[in-house]
ChimeraX commands (.cxc) that place a marker at each C-alpha (Angstrom):
marker #1 position 11.57,-61.97,5.66 radius 0.5
marker #1 position 9.19,-57.84,4.42 radius 0.5
marker #1 position 10.50,-54.87,6.25 radius 0.5
marker #1 position 7.63,-52.25,7.08 radius 0.5
marker #1 position 9.15,-49.11,5.01 radius 0.5
marker #1 position 7.91,-45.87,6.14 radius 0.5
marker #1 position 5.93,-43.92,3.52 radius 0.5
marker #1 position 7.42,-41.23,2.25 radius 0.5
marker #1 position 6.49,-38.11,2.03 radius 0.5
marker #1 position 7.06,-35.36,-0.94 radius 0.5
marker #1 position 5.79,-32.11,0.16 radius 0.5
marker #1 position 3.91,-30.37,-2.59 radius 0.5
marker #1 position 5.20,-27.68,-3.85 radius 0.5
marker #1 position 4.15,-24.23,-2.67 radius 0.5
marker #1 position 2.06,-22.03,-4.65 radius 0.5
marker #1 position 4.64,-19.41,-5.57 radius 0.5
marker #1 position 8.29,-18.56,-6.32 radius 0.5
marker #1 position 9.71,-15.13,-5.07 radius 0.5
marker #1 position 12.64,-13.67,-5.67 radius 0.5
marker #1 position 13.37,-11.01,-3.19 radius 0.5
marker #1 position 16.64,-9.24,-1.33 radius 0.5
marker #1 position 16.31,-7.40,1.65 radius 0.5
marker #1 position 15.15,-3.84,0.02 radius 0.5
marker #1 position 12.26,-1.98,0.73 radius 0.5
marker #1 position 11.03,-3.03,-3.11 radius 0.5
marker #1 position 11.73,-7.01,-1.82 radius 0.5
marker #1 position 9.43,-6.56,0.95 radius 0.5
marker #1 position 6.35,-4.59,0.07 radius 0.5
marker #1 position 5.70,-8.28,-1.49 radius 0.5
marker #1 position 6.54,-10.29,1.53 radius 0.5
marker #1 position 4.71,-8.18,3.73 radius 0.5
marker #1 position 1.37,-8.50,1.29 radius 0.5
marker #1 position 1.98,-12.09,0.87 radius 0.5
marker #1 position 2.16,-12.71,5.02 radius 0.5
marker #1 position -0.87,-10.70,4.78 radius 0.5
marker #1 position -2.36,-12.79,2.50 radius 0.5
marker #1 position -1.50,-16.19,3.96 radius 0.5
marker #1 position -2.42,-14.51,7.19 radius 0.5
marker #1 position -6.37,-14.85,6.13 radius 0.5
marker #1 position -5.78,-17.85,3.71 radius 0.5
marker #1 position -3.43,-20.03,4.64 radius 0.5
marker #1 position -1.43,-22.70,2.31 radius 0.5
marker #1 position -3.70,-21.08,0.09 radius 0.5
marker #1 position -0.82,-18.21,-0.91 radius 0.5
marker #1 position 2.04,-20.00,0.50 radius 0.5
marker #1 position 5.39,-19.19,-0.92 radius 0.5
marker #1 position 9.39,-20.37,-1.57 radius 0.5
marker #1 position 11.73,-17.59,-1.32 radius 0.5
marker #1 position 14.57,-17.53,-3.35 radius 0.5
marker #1 position 17.36,-14.79,-1.77 radius 0.5
marker #1 position 19.05,-12.80,-4.64 radius 0.5
marker #1 position 22.44,-11.20,-4.12 radius 0.5
marker #1 position 21.90,-8.30,-5.65 radius 0.5
marker #1 position 25.31,-6.95,-4.40 radius 0.5
marker #1 position 27.11,-9.86,-7.07 radius 0.5
marker #1 position 24.52,-8.63,-10.20 radius 0.5
marker #1 position 22.67,-11.84,-10.25 radius 0.5
marker #1 position 19.51,-10.44,-11.45 radius 0.5
marker #1 position 21.56,-9.35,-14.37 radius 0.5
marker #1 position 21.83,-13.12,-15.23 radius 0.5
marker #1 position 20.59,-14.33,-18.10 radius 0.5
marker #1 position 18.58,-17.35,-15.94 radius 0.5
marker #1 position 16.80,-14.08,-14.13 radius 0.5
marker #1 position 16.45,-11.74,-17.13 radius 0.5
marker #1 position 14.13,-14.56,-19.08 radius 0.5
marker #1 position 12.11,-14.05,-15.83 radius 0.5
marker #1 position 12.43,-9.77,-15.60 radius 0.5
marker #1 position 14.09,-8.07,-18.31 radius 0.5
marker #1 position 14.81,-5.41,-16.32 radius 0.5
marker #1 position 16.71,-6.97,-14.23 radius 0.5
marker #1 position 15.28,-5.90,-10.91 radius 0.5
marker #1 position 14.13,-7.76,-7.85 radius 0.5
marker #1 position 11.59,-9.36,-6.74 radius 0.5
marker #1 position 9.43,-11.37,-8.97 radius 0.5
marker #1 position 7.09,-13.45,-8.22 radius 0.5
marker #1 position 6.13,-16.66,-10.17 radius 0.5
marker #1 position 2.91,-18.13,-10.41 radius 0.5
marker #1 position 3.52,-22.04,-10.10 radius 0.5
marker #1 position -0.95,-22.15,-9.75 radius 0.5
marker #1 position -1.28,-19.92,-13.28 radius 0.5
marker #1 position 1.71,-22.01,-15.69 radius 0.5
marker #1 position 4.86,-20.74,-14.31 radius 0.5
marker #1 position 3.92,-17.02,-15.21 radius 0.5
marker #1 position 5.30,-14.42,-13.82 radius 0.5
marker #1 position 5.46,-10.80,-12.43 radius 0.5
marker #1 position 7.75,-8.39,-11.94 radius 0.5
marker #1 position 7.24,-4.33,-10.30 radius 0.5
marker #1 position 6.09,-4.60,-7.11 radius 0.5
marker #1 position 3.07,-2.66,-7.76 radius 0.5
marker #1 position 2.49,-4.99,-10.40 radius 0.5
marker #1 position 2.34,-7.83,-8.48 radius 0.5
marker #1 position 0.52,-6.70,-5.74 radius 0.5
marker #1 position -2.31,-5.82,-7.56 radius 0.5
marker #1 position -1.74,-9.63,-9.33 radius 0.5
marker #1 position -2.10,-11.01,-5.95 radius 0.5
marker #1 position -4.83,-8.98,-5.39 radius 0.5
marker #1 position -6.57,-9.24,-8.49 radius 0.5
marker #1 position -6.51,-13.29,-8.19 radius 0.5
marker #1 position -5.66,-14.83,-4.40 radius 0.5
marker #1 position -7.61,-12.03,-2.50 radius 0.5
marker #1 position -11.64,-13.14,-3.09 radius 0.5
marker #1 position -12.73,-11.27,0.22 radius 0.5
marker #1 position -11.00,-7.81,-1.23 radius 0.5
marker #1 position -9.09,-8.26,2.36 radius 0.5
marker #1 position -6.32,-6.49,0.80 radius 0.5
marker #1 position -8.18,-4.09,-1.64 radius 0.5
marker #1 position -11.11,-2.33,-2.99 radius 0.5
marker #1 position -13.50,-4.55,-5.70 radius 0.5
marker #1 position -13.55,-2.05,-8.91 radius 0.5
marker #1 position -16.98,-2.90,-10.21 radius 0.5
marker #1 position -19.03,-2.62,-6.24 radius 0.5
marker #1 position -16.08,-0.40,-4.32 radius 0.5
marker #1 position -15.18,1.99,-7.80 radius 0.5
marker #1 position -14.15,4.58,-5.71 radius 0.5
marker #1 position -12.59,3.56,-3.48 radius 0.5
marker #1 position -10.55,1.10,-5.90 radius 0.5
marker #1 position -9.87,3.90,-7.87 radius 0.5
marker #1 position -8.31,5.89,-4.70 radius 0.5
marker #1 position -6.06,2.91,-3.80 radius 0.5
marker #1 position -4.87,2.76,-7.41 radius 0.5
marker #1 position -3.76,6.38,-7.36 radius 0.5
marker #1 position -2.05,6.54,-3.96 radius 0.5
marker #1 position -0.02,2.56,-5.61 radius 0.5
marker #1 position 0.86,5.22,-8.79 radius 0.5
marker #1 position 1.63,7.88,-6.36 radius 0.5
marker #1 position 4.53,5.84,-4.21 radius 0.5
marker #1 position 5.65,4.21,-7.26 radius 0.5
marker #1 position 6.19,6.72,-9.44 radius 0.5
marker #1 position 7.25,9.09,-6.35 radius 0.5
marker #1 position 8.77,7.74,-2.98 radius 0.5
marker #1 position 10.66,5.04,-4.00 radius 0.5
marker #1 position 12.60,6.38,-6.84 radius 0.5
marker #1 position 13.07,9.55,-5.07 radius 0.5
marker #1 position 14.30,8.06,-1.18 radius 0.5
marker #1 position 16.49,5.68,-3.67 radius 0.5
marker #1 position 18.38,8.40,-5.10 radius 0.5
marker #1 position 18.50,9.62,-1.59 radius 0.5
marker #1 position 19.85,6.87,-0.38 radius 0.5
marker #1 position 22.55,6.46,-3.70 radius 0.5
marker #1 position 24.19,9.77,-3.72 radius 0.5
marker #1 position 23.83,9.61,0.32 radius 0.5
marker #1 position 25.51,5.99,0.40 radius 0.5
marker #1 position 26.77,4.80,-2.22 radius 0.5
marker #1 position 27.86,7.57,-5.33 radius 0.5
marker #1 position 31.63,7.04,-5.84 radius 0.5
marker #1 position 31.91,11.46,-5.63 radius 0.5
marker #1 position 30.73,14.00,-3.33 radius 0.5
marker #1 position 27.73,15.52,-5.13 radius 0.5
marker #1 position 26.17,17.63,-2.82 radius 0.5
marker #1 position 23.48,18.94,-5.14 radius 0.5
marker #1 position 22.28,15.82,-6.26 radius 0.5
marker #1 position 22.17,14.91,-2.33 radius 0.5
marker #1 position 20.10,17.65,-1.16 radius 0.5
marker #1 position 17.90,17.20,-3.95 radius 0.5
marker #1 position 16.66,13.79,-3.92 radius 0.5
marker #1 position 16.30,14.27,-0.02 radius 0.5
marker #1 position 14.00,17.58,0.29 radius 0.5
marker #1 position 12.20,15.60,-2.30 radius 0.5
marker #1 position 11.50,12.99,-0.46 radius 0.5
marker #1 position 10.76,15.08,2.60 radius 0.5
marker #1 position 8.26,16.92,0.06 radius 0.5
marker #1 position 6.53,13.39,-0.55 radius 0.5
marker #1 position 6.16,12.49,3.40 radius 0.5
marker #1 position 4.19,15.91,3.62 radius 0.5
marker #1 position 1.96,14.44,0.62 radius 0.5
marker #1 position 1.35,11.99,2.79 radius 0.5
marker #1 position 1.14,13.75,6.11 radius 0.5
marker #1 position -1.71,15.61,4.51 radius 0.5
marker #1 position -3.94,12.56,3.64 radius 0.5
marker #1 position -3.57,10.61,6.77 radius 0.5
marker #1 position -3.87,14.10,9.08 radius 0.5
marker #1 position -7.99,12.57,9.21 radius 0.5
marker #1 position -7.09,9.40,8.09 radius 0.5
marker #1 position -5.74,5.95,9.59 radius 0.5
marker #1 position -4.64,4.45,6.25 radius 0.5
marker #1 position -4.39,5.85,2.55 radius 0.5
marker #1 position -7.41,4.61,0.73 radius 0.5
marker #1 position -11.32,4.15,1.49 radius 0.5
marker #1 position -13.94,5.66,2.86 radius 0.5
marker #1 position -14.15,6.97,6.42 radius 0.5
marker #1 position -10.60,6.85,8.18 radius 0.5
marker #1 position -9.39,4.21,5.48 radius 0.5
marker #1 position -8.71,0.90,4.93 radius 0.5
marker #1 position -5.49,-0.89,5.09 radius 0.5
marker #1 position -5.04,-2.03,1.79 radius 0.5
marker #1 position -2.15,-2.45,-1.11 radius 0.5
marker #1 position -1.89,0.74,-1.28 radius 0.5
marker #1 position -0.71,1.40,2.54 radius 0.5
marker #1 position 1.40,-1.54,1.88 radius 0.5
marker #1 position 3.07,-0.74,-1.46 radius 0.5
marker #1 position 5.15,2.07,0.44 radius 0.5
marker #1 position 5.38,1.41,4.01 radius 0.5
marker #1 position 8.45,-0.20,3.89 radius 0.5
marker #1 position 10.44,2.80,1.84 radius 0.5
marker #1 position 8.61,5.03,4.91 radius 0.5
marker #1 position 9.93,2.71,7.84 radius 0.5
marker #1 position 13.96,3.27,5.69 radius 0.5
marker #1 position 13.64,7.16,6.62 radius 0.5
marker #1 position 16.86,6.70,9.04 radius 0.5
marker #1 position 18.96,4.74,6.20 radius 0.5
marker #1 position 18.00,7.83,4.21 radius 0.5
marker #1 position 19.43,10.17,6.61 radius 0.5
marker #1 position 16.15,11.43,7.86 radius 0.5
marker #1 position 16.32,10.73,11.54 radius 0.5
marker #1 position 13.00,11.32,12.63 radius 0.5
marker #1 position 9.60,11.08,11.27 radius 0.5
marker #1 position 8.55,14.05,14.23 radius 0.5
marker #1 position 8.26,16.73,11.21 radius 0.5
marker #1 position 5.06,14.27,10.01 radius 0.5
marker #1 position 3.31,13.34,13.59 radius 0.5
marker #1 position -0.25,11.62,11.62 radius 0.5
marker #1 position 2.59,9.64,9.13 radius 0.5
marker #1 position 4.59,8.23,12.25 radius 0.5
marker #1 position 1.55,6.79,13.48 radius 0.5
marker #1 position 0.73,5.80,10.97 radius 0.5
marker #1 position 4.10,3.69,10.33 radius 0.5
marker #1 position 3.38,2.41,13.84 radius 0.5
marker #1 position -0.10,1.20,13.04 radius 0.5
marker #1 position 1.06,-1.24,10.64 radius 0.5
marker #1 position 4.68,-2.20,11.83 radius 0.5
marker #1 position 2.41,-3.48,14.72 radius 0.5
marker #1 position 0.63,-6.17,12.95 radius 0.5
marker #1 position 2.28,-9.87,12.84 radius 0.5
marker #1 position 2.05,-10.50,9.16 radius 0.5
marker #1 position 3.91,-7.04,8.75 radius 0.5
marker #1 position 6.66,-8.90,11.16 radius 0.5
marker #1 position 6.55,-12.08,9.60 radius 0.5
marker #1 position 7.21,-10.10,6.04 radius 0.5
marker #1 position 10.05,-8.10,6.89 radius 0.5
marker #1 position 12.03,-11.45,8.14 radius 0.5
marker #1 position 11.95,-11.94,4.54 radius 0.5
marker #1 position 14.14,-12.90,3.05 radius 0.5
marker link #1:1,2 radius 0.2
marker link #1:2,3 radius 0.2
marker link #1:3,4 radius 0.2
marker link #1:4,5 radius 0.2
marker link #1:5,6 radius 0.2
marker link #1:6,7 radius 0.2
marker link #1:7,8 radius 0.2
marker link #1:8,9 radius 0.2
marker link #1:9,10 radius 0.2
marker link #1:10,11 radius 0.2
marker link #1:11,12 radius 0.2
marker link #1:12,13 radius 0.2
marker link #1:13,14 radius 0.2
marker link #1:14,15 radius 0.2
marker link #1:15,16 radius 0.2
marker link #1:16,17 radius 0.2
marker link #1:17,18 radius 0.2
marker link #1:18,19 radius 0.2
marker link #1:19,20 radius 0.2
marker link #1:20,21 radius 0.2
marker link #1:21,22 radius 0.2
marker link #1:22,23 radius 0.2
marker link #1:23,24 radius 0.2
marker link #1:24,25 radius 0.2
marker link #1:25,26 radius 0.2
marker link #1:26,27 radius 0.2
marker link #1:27,28 radius 0.2
marker link #1:28,29 radius 0.2
marker link #1:29,30 radius 0.2
marker link #1:30,31 radius 0.2
marker link #1:31,32 radius 0.2
marker link #1:32,33 radius 0.2
marker link #1:33,34 radius 0.2
marker link #1:34,35 radius 0.2
marker link #1:35,36 radius 0.2
marker link #1:36,37 radius 0.2
marker link #1:37,38 radius 0.2
marker link #1:38,39 radius 0.2
marker link #1:39,40 radius 0.2
marker link #1:40,41 radius 0.2
marker link #1:41,42 radius 0.2
marker link #1:42,43 radius 0.2
marker link #1:43,44 radius 0.2
marker link #1:44,45 radius 0.2
marker link #1:45,46 radius 0.2
marker link #1:46,47 radius 0.2
marker link #1:47,48 radius 0.2
marker link #1:48,49 radius 0.2
marker link #1:49,50 radius 0.2
marker link #1:50,51 radius 0.2
marker link #1:51,52 radius 0.2
marker link #1:52,53 radius 0.2
marker link #1:53,54 radius 0.2
marker link #1:54,55 radius 0.2
marker link #1:55,56 radius 0.2
marker link #1:56,57 radius 0.2
marker link #1:57,58 radius 0.2
marker link #1:58,59 radius 0.2
marker link #1:59,60 radius 0.2
marker link #1:60,61 radius 0.2
marker link #1:61,62 radius 0.2
marker link #1:62,63 radius 0.2
marker link #1:63,64 radius 0.2
marker link #1:64,65 radius 0.2
marker link #1:65,66 radius 0.2
marker link #1:66,67 radius 0.2
marker link #1:67,68 radius 0.2
marker link #1:68,69 radius 0.2
marker link #1:69,70 radius 0.2
marker link #1:70,71 radius 0.2
marker link #1:71,72 radius 0.2
marker link #1:72,73 radius 0.2
marker link #1:73,74 radius 0.2
marker link #1:74,75 radius 0.2
marker link #1:75,76 radius 0.2
marker link #1:76,77 radius 0.2
marker link #1:77,78 radius 0.2
marker link #1:78,79 radius 0.2
marker link #1:79,80 radius 0.2
marker link #1:80,81 radius 0.2
marker link #1:81,82 radius 0.2
marker link #1:82,83 radius 0.2
marker link #1:83,84 radius 0.2
marker link #1:84,85 radius 0.2
marker link #1:85,86 radius 0.2
marker link #1:86,87 radius 0.2
marker link #1:87,88 radius 0.2
marker link #1:88,89 radius 0.2
marker link #1:89,90 radius 0.2
marker link #1:90,91 radius 0.2
marker link #1:91,92 radius 0.2
marker link #1:92,93 radius 0.2
marker link #1:93,94 radius 0.2
marker link #1:94,95 radius 0.2
marker link #1:95,96 radius 0.2
marker link #1:96,97 radius 0.2
marker link #1:97,98 radius 0.2
marker link #1:98,99 radius 0.2
marker link #1:99,100 radius 0.2
marker link #1:100,101 radius 0.2
marker link #1:101,102 radius 0.2
marker link #1:102,103 radius 0.2
marker link #1:103,104 radius 0.2
marker link #1:104,105 radius 0.2
marker link #1:105,106 radius 0.2
marker link #1:106,107 radius 0.2
marker link #1:107,108 radius 0.2
marker link #1:108,109 radius 0.2
marker link #1:109,110 radius 0.2
marker link #1:110,111 radius 0.2
marker link #1:111,112 radius 0.2
marker link #1:112,113 radius 0.2
marker link #1:113,114 radius 0.2
marker link #1:114,115 radius 0.2
marker link #1:115,116 radius 0.2
marker link #1:116,117 radius 0.2
marker link #1:117,118 radius 0.2
marker link #1:118,119 radius 0.2
marker link #1:119,120 radius 0.2
marker link #1:120,121 radius 0.2
marker link #1:121,122 radius 0.2
marker link #1:122,123 radius 0.2
marker link #1:123,124 radius 0.2
marker link #1:124,125 radius 0.2
marker link #1:125,126 radius 0.2
marker link #1:126,127 radius 0.2
marker link #1:127,128 radius 0.2
marker link #1:128,129 radius 0.2
marker link #1:129,130 radius 0.2
marker link #1:130,131 radius 0.2
marker link #1:131,132 radius 0.2
marker link #1:132,133 radius 0.2
marker link #1:133,134 radius 0.2
marker link #1:134,135 radius 0.2
marker link #1:135,136 radius 0.2
marker link #1:136,137 radius 0.2
marker link #1:137,138 radius 0.2
marker link #1:138,139 radius 0.2
marker link #1:139,140 radius 0.2
marker link #1:140,141 radius 0.2
marker link #1:141,142 radius 0.2
marker link #1:142,143 radius 0.2
marker link #1:143,144 radius 0.2
marker link #1:144,145 radius 0.2
marker link #1:145,146 radius 0.2
marker link #1:146,147 radius 0.2
marker link #1:147,148 radius 0.2
marker link #1:148,149 radius 0.2
marker link #1:149,150 radius 0.2
marker link #1:150,151 radius 0.2
marker link #1:151,152 radius 0.2
marker link #1:152,153 radius 0.2
marker link #1:153,154 radius 0.2
marker link #1:154,155 radius 0.2
marker link #1:155,156 radius 0.2
marker link #1:156,157 radius 0.2
marker link #1:157,158 radius 0.2
marker link #1:158,159 radius 0.2
marker link #1:159,160 radius 0.2
marker link #1:160,161 radius 0.2
marker link #1:161,162 radius 0.2
marker link #1:162,163 radius 0.2
marker link #1:163,164 radius 0.2
marker link #1:164,165 radius 0.2
marker link #1:165,166 radius 0.2
marker link #1:166,167 radius 0.2
marker link #1:167,168 radius 0.2
marker link #1:168,169 radius 0.2
marker link #1:169,170 radius 0.2
marker link #1:170,171 radius 0.2
marker link #1:171,172 radius 0.2
marker link #1:172,173 radius 0.2
marker link #1:173,174 radius 0.2
marker link #1:174,175 radius 0.2
marker link #1:175,176 radius 0.2
marker link #1:176,177 radius 0.2
marker link #1:177,178 radius 0.2
marker link #1:178,179 radius 0.2
marker link #1:179,180 radius 0.2
marker link #1:180,181 radius 0.2
marker link #1:181,182 radius 0.2
marker link #1:182,183 radius 0.2
marker link #1:183,184 radius 0.2
marker link #1:184,185 radius 0.2
marker link #1:185,186 radius 0.2
marker link #1:186,187 radius 0.2
marker link #1:187,188 radius 0.2
marker link #1:188,189 radius 0.2
marker link #1:189,190 radius 0.2
marker link #1:190,191 radius 0.2
marker link #1:191,192 radius 0.2
marker link #1:192,193 radius 0.2
marker link #1:193,194 radius 0.2
marker link #1:194,195 radius 0.2
marker link #1:195,196 radius 0.2
marker link #1:196,197 radius 0.2
marker link #1:197,198 radius 0.2
marker link #1:198,199 radius 0.2
marker link #1:199,200 radius 0.2
marker link #1:200,201 radius 0.2
marker link #1:201,202 radius 0.2
marker link #1:202,203 radius 0.2
marker link #1:203,204 radius 0.2
marker link #1:204,205 radius 0.2
marker link #1:205,206 radius 0.2
marker link #1:206,207 radius 0.2
marker link #1:207,208 radius 0.2
marker link #1:208,209 radius 0.2
marker link #1:209,210 radius 0.2
marker link #1:210,211 radius 0.2
marker link #1:211,212 radius 0.2
marker link #1:212,213 radius 0.2
marker link #1:213,214 radius 0.2
marker link #1:214,215 radius 0.2
marker link #1:215,216 radius 0.2
marker link #1:216,217 radius 0.2
marker link #1:217,218 radius 0.2
marker link #1:218,219 radius 0.2
marker link #1:219,220 radius 0.2
marker link #1:220,221 radius 0.2
marker link #1:221,222 radius 0.2
marker link #1:222,223 radius 0.2
marker link #1:223,224 radius 0.2
marker link #1:224,225 radius 0.2
marker link #1:225,226 radius 0.2
marker link #1:226,227 radius 0.2
marker link #1:227,228 radius 0.2
marker link #1:228,229 radius 0.2
marker link #1:229,230 radius 0.2
marker link #1:230,231 radius 0.2
marker link #1:231,232 radius 0.2
view
């Protein structure tokens, strides 16, 4: 007697694997991917591998092969022979280059060279400034084994100074880069999770920087941003 067997559906691997954790740097990439998904759908879908940085999983040999620096996040592009990308700014620019043909989150370097340059300037500024300085503020205020008042004050004050730089830029703009009042782009996503974490750093309120505060609310209201913040 023949038996009817239902077809077996094997799920197709998603285009990317994101190795990440719930940190500002990790959430930059998940937010960017969710914004791309909102435009391009399954073409930019991804699997998530949560890395337990408390157990130093990112220092294990298998991870070091992906990122010799031993830091999250890392993006592996299955569609391009498992090409691995590390450093958050580099990941955002990689995704923008290869997977945002409509330039919804960036600018064309040929037809919009000035806007593209502005985006790069603000990405590199945040990558070399806000992240490292606020990260050190977090370390000395939350995790350092000894109390070093000078270090705590030094990095909190520098973080506040950098918030002030953003306040200057956003005083008559909605976004960091682009024409007119600006266009939402990778430049904003690249720094947003750090600003959102201001209370953890010890900066209780953004009242001192009203334009920055409005910018933060503008980004937080986006559905794709909320979806990205929920990962991992």
